[in-house]
MIZA-843651 format. One record per residue: x, z, y of N, C-alpha, C in turn. Coordinates in steps of 0.2 Angstrom, whole numbers, plus 5000, padded with zeros to 4 digits. Last residue first. Layout:
BEGIN
XZYXZYXZY;...
END
This chain:
BEGIN
493552035228493452025236492752025237;493952155217493552095218493452085225;495652205215494952215217494652155218;496552195200496452165207495752185209;497752215187497152235190497152215198;498452085178498652135184497952155187;498852065161498352055167498552105172;499652075150499852035155499452025161;499352165140499352095138499652055143;499352285147499952275142499952205140;498152275153498752275157499352255153;497352295142497252225146497952225150;497652425139497752365134497752305138;497252495150497952495148498152435143;495852475149496252445154496952445153;495552555137495452475137495852445143;495952675142496252645136496152575136;495052705153495852695154496152665148;493652585153493952655152494752645152;493052475165493452495159493652565159;491652385170492052445172492352465165;491652225163491252275165491752335167;492852095168492552135163492052185166;493651945170493151995173492852025168;495151875172494651895167494251955170;495851725179495551795180495051815175;497251625181496751655176496451725179;497951495189497651555190497151575185;498651375185498951415189498651485190;497951295175498651285176498951345180;496751355162496951345169497751335170;496451365148496251305152496551295159;496751475140497251425140496951355144;495651555140496251575144496751525144;494751495131494551495138495151515142;495451505119495251445121495151445129;495451645118496051615118495951545121;494151685117494551705123495151665124;493851625104493451615110493851625116;494751695096494851625097494451605103;494051815095494751815098494951745100;493051775087492951795094493551795098;493551735075493351685080493251705087;494951835070494251815070494151765075;496251875071496151825066495451795066;496451975080496751915082496551855077;495152085083495552055077495851985079;494752145095494652175089495152155084;494752075108495352115106495252145099;493452015109494051975110494752015107;492652125109492652075104493252035103;492852175122493152215116493052175109;492252085130492952085130493252125124;490951995123491152055126491952055125;490551885115490551875123490851935126;490251895102490851865104490951855112;488651915105489151905099489751865102;488052025116488251955115488751945110;488052165115487452125112487652055111;488952235122489152205115488652165112;488852195139488852245134488952205127;489152105149489152175151489152225145;490351985144489652005144489752075146;491751925155491451965149490751975150;492251775161491751835162491551865156;493551695167493251715161492851775162;493951575179493651645179493351655172;495351475182494751495177494551565178;496051335190495851405190495251415185;496351205188496851245192496751315191;495951145171495751165178496351205181;495551045157496051075161495751085168;494651045141494751035148495351065151;494551085128494951025129495051005137;493051165131493651155126493951085127;492051195139492651185142493251165137;490951225130490851175135491551155138;491251345123491251275120491251215124;491151435134491751415131491751355127;490051355147490151405141490851385138;490151355165490151325158490251375153;490051295181489951355177489851325170;491151245195490751235188490651295184;490951235212491251275206490851265200;490351165222490951135218491151175213;489651285231489851215231490451205227;488951405220489351395226489651325225;487351435214487951395214488351395220;486151505216486751545216487451505216;484751455224485251435220485851475221;483351555225483951535229484451525225;482451605217482551535217483051505222;482751735206482851715213482951645213;481451755193482151755196482151735203;480551695182480651765184481351775187;479451565179480151585181480151655184;478151575175478651525172479351555173;477351725172477651675177478151635173;475951735161476551755163476851705168;474851675155474751705162475451735164;475251635143474951585147474951615154;475751705132476151695138475851655144;475151705120475151775124475551765130;476051585113475551625112475651695116;476751475125476851515119476251565119;475751345132476251405133476251435126;475851165128475551225129476051285130;475551025121475851045127475551115130;474750985111475351025109475751045115;473750915117473550985115474151025112;474250795119474250835125474050905123;474350695109474850745110474750795115;473150615110473350645104473850705104;473350575123472750615122472850645115;474450495122474450555126473950595124;474750435105474450425112474550495116;476150435094475550465097475350445104;477150345093476750355087476050385089;477650215104477550285103477050295097;478150095109478050105102477950175100;478850165124478650105120478550125113;478350255137478650265130478450215125;477650225148478350205148478750215141;476450285147476450215146477250185145;476750425152476650405145476750335143;476650455165477350425163477250405156;475450515167475650455171476250415168;475550625158475050565157475150505161;476550695164476650665157476150605156;475950735176476550695176476650665169;474850815170474750755174475350705175;475650915164475150865160475050805164;476250985174476650955169476250895166;475251035184475850995186476150955180;474151095178474051065185474651025187;474551145166473951105166473851075173;475851205167475751155162475151115164;475651295178476151245179476051185174;474651375174474551345180475051285180;475151435162474551395162474451355168;476351505167476351445162475751405162;476151525185476051545178476151485173;477151505199476651485195476651515188;477451585215477651575208477151555203;476651495228476751555224477051535217;476151375233476751405236476951475233;475251335224474951355230475551395234;476451365212475751345213475451375219;478051315206477651345211476951325210;479151255200478751305196478351345201;480051165204480051225208479651275205;479951045198480451085195480551155199;479150945202478850995199479251055196;480050845207479650875212479250935209;480650785196481050835199480550875204;480150685188479850755187480150805192;481050585190480350575192479950645192;482150625184482150615191481450615194;481750635170481950695174481950685181;481450495168480850545168481150615171;482750445169482150415174481650475174;483250505158483550515165483050495170;482550445148482550515149482750535156;482950305150482250325151482150405152;484350315147484150295154483350315155;484350355134484550395139484350385146;483750235128483350295128483650345133;484750145131484050135134483650195134;485850195124485850185131485250185134;485350185110485550245113485550245121;483950075110484650085109484750155112;482350085103482750105108483450095106;481550065091481450025097481850035103;481250235087481350165085481150125091;482250365096481650335093481650265091;483950395090483450385095482850355092;484950375081484850445083484350445089;485150255076485550265083485350335085;484350245065485050265064485450265070;482950335073483250285069483950295068;481950485070482450445073482650385069;480450575074480850535070481350495073;479550665080480150685079480650645075;478350595084478350635078479050665076;478450535096478650495091478750535084;477950615106477750545106477850505100;478350745104477750735106477450665105;479750735099479250775096478550755097;480250655110480250635103479750665099;480050745120479650685120479650655113;480950845117480250865118479850805117;482150775116481950805110481150825111;482350745130482250695125481950715119;482450875136481950835138481850775132;483650925129483050955128482450915130;484650825132484450835125483750875125;484650825146484450765143484250775136;485050965148484350935151484150875147;486250965142485651005139485050985142;486950875150486850865143486250905140;486850945162486550875162486450865154;487551065160486851065162486551005161;488851015156488351055151487651055153;489250965168489150925162488750955157;488351055180488951045176488750995171;487651035196487551045189488151025186;487451075210488151065207488151075199;485951145209486451125213487151125209;484751095197485151145199485751115203;484050995190483951005198484351055201;484251005177484350945180484350945188;483851135174484551115173484751055177;482451125176482851175180483651155180;482151025166482051015174482451065178;482451095154482751035156482751015163;481551205155482251215155482651155157;480351125154480451175160481251185161;480451075142480451025147480651065154;480451195134481051145134481051105140;479151245137479751285138480451235139;478451145131478351155138478951195140;478751165117478951095120478951105128;479451325117478951275115479151215118;480151485116480351415116479751375113;479251605126479651585120479751505120;479551685143479151645138479651635132;480451645158480151695153479851645148;482151625164481451595162481151645157;483151655177482851685171482251655170;484651665187484151625184483851655178;485951695192485351725195484751695193;487151655188486751605192486151645196;487451755180487851745185487551695190;486451755171486451815175486951795181;486751625165486051635169486151695173;487951655159487951615164487251615168;487451745149487851775154487851725160;486651645141486351705144486751735150;487551545137487151535143486751595146;489151625132488551585131488151575137;490451665136490251645129489651605129;490951585152490751635148490551615141;491751535167491651525160491451585156;491951435181491751505178491551495171;493351335187492751345182492651415181;494051215198493951285195493351285191;494051105206494551115201494551175198;493151125216493051075211493551075205;493751215225493251235220493151185215;495551195227494851165228494351195223;496551335231496351295226495651265227;497251425239497251355241497051305235;497051555237497551525233497651445235;495951585245496551615246497151585243;494951505239495251485246495851525247;494851575227495051505227495351485234;494251695232494951695229495251625229;493051645236493451675241494251675239;492551615224492651565229493051585234;492351735218492851685215493051635220;491351795226492051825225492551775223;490351705222490551705229491251735230;490151735209490351665211490651665218;489751865208490451855206490651785208;488451905210488851895216489551875215;487851935199487651875202488051855208;488352065196488652005192488451945195;488052185201488352135206488552075202;487652265191487152245196487352195201;488752295184488252245181487752225186;490352275193489752315192489152275189;491852225186491252215190490752265188;493552205188493052245184492452245189;494852085184494252105188493852155184;496452045183495952075180495452105185;497451895183497151945186496651975182;498851805183498451825178498151895181;499651765194499351715190498851735185;500351855201499751845203499351795200;501651855195501251915193500551905196;501751675192501951735195501551795193;502551525185501951565187502151625191;503451435180503451505178502851545180;503151275171503251315177503151395176;503051235158503451195163503551225169;503251345144502851315149503351275154;503151385127503551365133503051335138;502351525118502351455120502851445126;502751635105502751615112502651545113;501551655091502251645093502251615101;500151755093500451705090501151695093;499151845097499551865092499951815089;498251815107498151785100498551815095;498751895117498051895115497951875108;500051835118499951905116499251915114;499651705122500051715116499951785113;499051725134498651695129499051705122;500151775142499551825141499151795135;501051665141501251735138500651775137;500351575148500551565141500651625138;500351635161499651625157499851615150;501651635164501351695163500651695160;501951495164502251535159501851605158;500451395167501051435170501251475164;499851265157499751325160500451355162;500251125154499651145158499751205161;501151085145501251055151500651075156;501851185133501251175137501451145143;502751155118502751165125502151145128;502651135104502651205107502751215114;502051045092502151035099502151105102;502651005075502351055080502551025087;502350965057502650955064502351005069;502450955040502251005046502650985052;501750845029502350865033502150905039;500550905016500650865023501350895026;499950935004500750925005500850885011;498750955001498850885002499650875003;498751095001498651064995498750984995;499151125014499551145009499451105002;497951085020498651055023499151065017;497051155014497051085013497751055015;497251285019497351275012497351195010;496951255033497651275031497751265023;495551235032496051185034496751195032;495251365028495151315023495551255025;495551435039495951455033495851395028;494551385048495251365049495651385043;493051335045493451385043494151365043;491351295050492051275050492551335049;489951295050490351315044491051285044;489551295063489551225059489951235052;489851415067489151405066489051335063;491251415069490951445063490251425062;492051345079491451315077491151345070;493351355085492751395087492051375085;494951355084494351335079493851385082;496251365089495651345094495051325090;497151395080496951445084496451435089;497451275075497051315071496751375075;497551125083497751195084497251245080;498050955078497551015081497951075082;497950825067498250845074497750905077;498350755052497950805055498250825062;498350605043498750645048498250685052;498350545027497950575032498450615037;498150405017498650445020498350475026;497350365002497350365009497850415012;497150374988497750344991497850344998;496150434982496150364981496750334984;496350564987496450554980496450474978;495950545000496650554998496750544991;494550534998494950475001495650484999;494250664994494050604990494450544992;494650735005494950744999494850684994;493650695015494350675016494750675009;492650765009492550695010493250665011;493050895011492950865004492850795004;493050905025493750905021493650885014;491750895027492150845030492850845026;491351015021491050955019491450895021;491951115029492151105022491851045019;492451035045491951075041492251065033;493651035057493350995051492951045047;494251085068493551085068493251045062;495651065067495351135066494651135066;495850935072495750945065495451015063;495950865084495550925083495350945076;496050695076496150745082495750805081;496650615062496050665065496250705070;496950465056497250515060496650555063;497250375041496750415045497050465049;497550225033497850275037497350305041;496850135026497350175022497650225026;495450065027495750115032496250155028;495149975017495049955024495350005029;495550045006495849975007495749955014;494650145007495350165008495750095009;493450075005493550115011494350125012;493650034992493549984997493650015004;493650154985494250114985494150064990;492350194987492850234989493550194989;491650094980491550104987492150144990;492050114967492250054970492150054978;491550244964492250234965492450164968;490350334967490450254967491150244969;490350464966489950434961490050354961;490950514977491150544971490850504965;490450444988491150444986491350464979;489150494987489250424987489950414985;489250634990488950604983489150534982;489750625003490150644998489950624991;488550565009489150525009489650555004;487650675007487550605003488150565003;488250765016488150785009488050715005;488250695028488850715025488850725018;486850685030487250625030487950645026;486450825031486250785025486650725024;486850855044487250885038487050845032;485950775051486650765052487050795046;484550735040484850775046485650755046;483450605035484050645034484250685040;482350505026482450555031483050595030;481850415016482150395022482350435027;481250465005480850445009481150415016;482450524999482150464996481650425000;482550635007483050575008482750515005;481550715002481550705009482050635010;481950724988481350694990481250674997;483050804990483150734987482550694989;482550914995482950884999483050814997;481850954983481450944990481850904994;482850984974482350934973481950904979;483551084981483851024980483350964978;482551184980482751164987483151094986;482351194967481751174971482051144977;483451254962483351184960482751154965;483251394965483651354969483551274968;482751464955482251444960482651394964;483751514947483251474943482751444948;484451604955484751534954484251484950;483551694967483651684960483951604959;484351694983483751684979483951674972;484951754998484951754991484351744988;485651685013485051705009485251705002;486751705027486651685020486051715017;486151675044486551715038486351685032;485951525052485751585050486151615045;486151385054486051425060485751495058;485551345038485751315045485551365050;486351375023485851395028486051375035;486551275010486951305016486451315021;486351284992486051284999486551315004;487551184982487251244984486951244991;488151074978487451064978487151134980;489451084981489251104974488551104974;489551064995489951024990489751034983;487751095000488551095000488851054995;486351045009486651055003487451055003;485451145022485751075019486051095012;484051215029484551215025484851145024;482951195037483251265037483851265033;482251085036482751085041483151145041;481251125027481751075025482351065030;480951295027480851235030481451185028;480351395014480951375017480851305020;479451545011479451475012480151455016;479151654997479451645004479451565005;478251774987478551714989478751704996;478551904975478351884981478551814983;479051944963478351934963478151924970;480451914965480251984964479451984966;480251764973480751814972480351884971;479951594974479751654972480351704970;479751474987480251504982479951574980;479251324993479051384991479451414986;479751215006479951234999479651304998;479051085015479151155014479251175007;478650955017479350965013479551035013;477550945025477450925018478150935014;478050975038477651025034477651005026;478450865044478950905040478650955036;477450805051477550775045478050825041;477550865064477050895059477150865052;479150905071478650855069478150885064;480050985078479451015077478850965074;481850995076481150955077480550995075;483051045075482551085079481851045080;483850955069483751025065483151065069;483250785069483550845072483350905069;483350655058482950705061483350765063;483550485056483850545058483350595061;483050375044482850405050483150475051;484250255036483850315036483650345043;484050085034484350135038483850195037;483749975027483850025023484150085027;482549855029482949895033483049955029;481549785022482249765022482749805026;480449855026480449785028481249765028;481249995023480649975026480749905029;481950075008481950035014481250015016;482050154997481950084996481950045002;483250284993482750254999482750174998;484150344985483550304982483050284987;485350394989484750434990484050404987;486250304984486250374981485650414983;485950194991486150184984486150254980;485850225004485250215000485350214993;487150225009486850285008486250275003;487850105013487850115006487450185004;487850085027487750025023487650045015;487750225032487250175034487250115029;488850295026488150305024487650255026;490050205029489850235022489150245022;490350155042490650125036490450155029;489450225050489550155051489850125045;489550365047488950335047489050255046;490950395048490550405041489950365041;491050355061491450325056491150335049;490250445068490050375068490450335063;490850575065490150555063490050485063;492150555071492150565063491350545061;492150435084492050505081491950505074;493550325086492850345087492750415084;494350175083494450245086493750265088;495050075071494450105073494650165077;495749905069495849975069495150005072;495849765068495549805062495549885063;494849795082494849775075495549745073;495949865096495249835093495349825085;496549905110496549925103495949905100;497549835123496849845120497049865113;498649775130498149815133497449825130;499649725123499149675124498549715128;500549835123500749775127500149725128;499949995125499949935121500149875126;499750105134500450095131500450025127;498350095136498850095142499550075140;497850105124497750035127498250035133;498050235122498350185117498350125121;497150295132497950305132498250255128;495950245127496250225134496950235134;495850315115495850235115496150215122;495750445119496350425115496450345115;494650435126495250455130495850435126;493650415117493750365122494450375126;493750535109493950465106494050415111;493250625119493950625116494150565113;491950565121492450575127493150575124;491350575108491450515111491950515117;492050705098491650685103491850615106;492950715088492350745087491850735092;493950585081493950645084493150665084;495050475072494450505073494450565077;495650315069495850375073495150415075;496150215056495650255059495850315063;497050065055497050135056496450165059;496649935043496849965050496850035049;496549775036496549845035496849875042;496549635038496049665033496049735033;497649595046496949605049496449625044;499249645046498649635041498049645044;500049675057500049605055499349595050;500649775070500149765064500049695063;501349825080501749795075501249775069;500449885089500849835091501249795086;500049995081499549935082499949875084;501050085082500950055076500549995077;501050115096501650095093501550065086;499750155098499950095101500550065098;499750275091499250225089499550155092;500650345098500750335091500350275089;500050355110500750325110500850305102;498950435107498850375110499450325109;499550555102499150515098499050445100;500150595115500550585109500150545104;499050615123499550565124499950545118;498550725115498150665116498550605118;499550825116499350795110498950725110;500050895127500050825127499850795121;499851035126500451005124500550935124;498751115129499151075135499751045133;499051225116498551205122499051175127;500051165103499851215107499451185113;499851085088499951075095499651125099;500451035073500151095076500351095083;500150905063500450915069500050975073;500450855047499950905051500350925057;500350705038500750755042500150795045;500850575025500350625029500650675032;501550435026501750505024501350545028;501250315031501050325024501350385022;501750315044500950315043500850335036;503150415048502850355045502050365043;503350475064503150495057502850435054;503550445077503950405072503750425065;502650535083502550465084502950425079;503350655080502650645077502550565078;504550645086504550655079503850635076;504150645100504450585097504450585089;503750775102503250715102503450655099;504950845101504450855096503850805096;505550785112505850775105505350785100;504350725124504850775121505050755114;504150595136504050615129504550665127;504550535148504350605148504150635141;504850405145505450455146505150525147;503650345146503850355139504450405140;503450305159503150365157503350385150;504150185160504450245163504150305160;504350075147503850105152504150175154;505049955140505350015144504950045149;504049925125504349915131504649975135;503649955113503149965118503449945125;504749935104504049905102503549905109;505749995110505849925107505249895106;505350115113505350065118505449995116;505450175100504850165103504850115108;506850175099506450145094505750125096;507250255110507450175110506950145105;506850375106506550345111506650275111;507850395095507150395094506750365099;509050385103508850345097508150335096;508950495111508950435114508750375109;508950605102508350595106508350525109;509950545088509850585094509150565097;510450565073509850525076509650565082;511450645069511650585072511050545075;510750755064511150765070511250695073;509150685058509750725057510150725064;507550655055508050655060508550705059;506850565044507050645044507650655049;506650435043506550465050506650545049;507450305035507250375034507250405041;506750155041507250195039507050265038;505750075047505550105040506150145037;506350015057505950075059505750105052;507049905053507449965054506950025055;506249795054506249835048506649895048;505949715065505849785066505849825059;505949585061506549605065506449685067;504849575053505449575050505949605054;503349665057503849615059504549625056;502549745044502849745050503249685051;501349815034501649755035501849745042;501549965024501349935030501649865031;501049975006501549975011501249945018;500450004994500050005000500450005006;
END
């Protein structure tokens, strides 16, 4: 399965276990021979060069500390190998977990590529799209038994929080100790050994002789052409395990696979990769196991480590951060209990500050942060306030919705996020997702096509329609009636329903008419007379400062970051004591990810500390400072 390169470049296949005589200059010259004498290449470190020149057919694991330039590194590696590629029937697959990350890698590779583009036979995209496009979409029906509709064998994707009525026919009834319980078809997926994996909740225990019902119902669901995201991975694994010819074809098409942010690989995704490696694929993993923060997706960094060992991947590392000041690197390393990281600039004792806030004044912390940014000469647009979850961010913003989650609640939340001053990327994403999901449930019975949108739409067209709806509904986002705060009943019946009825004709190919769907637009039981919004409508955003969750800033870079601890331990992983309990748990990794975003200023804000806790924070490298 050797790579086909130009004859004049045969020296590149030499032994690249760089010894004393293989100097930095020699490594760099090998890259410049292919990509040209680009000045930016002179900034590559020796560690980066080692990874770029790692042969594609020898799998590797690149452990990259935060801000180490790994995206640049992957981009150069892809450009370096793509520039020498001759065989158009096979290519390199470079996979990440978001479209933004994948596009950034592709842009970097195109920047270094002589022909200014990375295209077929190579693939750069998300791991979900790669699995879907090359495996599940063309071949999935052969294992699910779906007979297709008018020659279309694409399965319909159902979101895990869909409320579509047709799902009721797939409820599983399980018996346990003379009592019965029901399990929603979206409440579980199947694992690598056909075991139930519970979605968004703790483990459940049922008699083994009852669990076959779950598997049987999930198979019936797929046979009718319905799947969830997790189901796609399950059926893909079954496909690879039972159809050797398909497994072989995929490895012939993509013999080399690079995976960015490898610490986020789930057990199912690792099992899929394992099948491809057994068939001969060479895999290169790039990431930082200390930044694994997706346990809710069943991601376990210790399992990634086991696979690295099992697959006998060559270990490489990037230990220099081009982002954080040395003082910030030192604090993060101590917090995580990891080896020190090198930085480009030293920072100062004013780079890492500790604030102690009063709970009652939490909503004033934005203003205090803004004053500090002015003092440091940092533009607010280059700063972020970050917390574990949206609950704390709402306290900081001074916003509070009442009621329980319903379709109307989702639309109200979407409108608020869409109209908030200086909305963040997370605000916009959540608004589009919530509004889109509500309409999919109402008008389309919660059913998706393989583009993950209702039938008849492309992803771009559906997004444009949802944005149009959000913009058109902005005038009812104040949640008022006769200039007074509106109750759920008032807002839904006098404002939301008329808007939806007028907008309904724009939903093409809808399954339900407005008259059929309107009765599902209602307040949660017992909340009709409650106020929609119980908070200060004066928006608390300070111009330009972004507010995000820890998951929302992963991979980002800022000049300044304010990490805000929850006021109590009720927030799972959001309280400062959670961050300090165990350097091996995910809560500690939450804080580590947040603290490695800023270049020059990190502030950690906690509720008032006892002396012991304060001493620990100071010992880690934070300097107590009064909140301005």
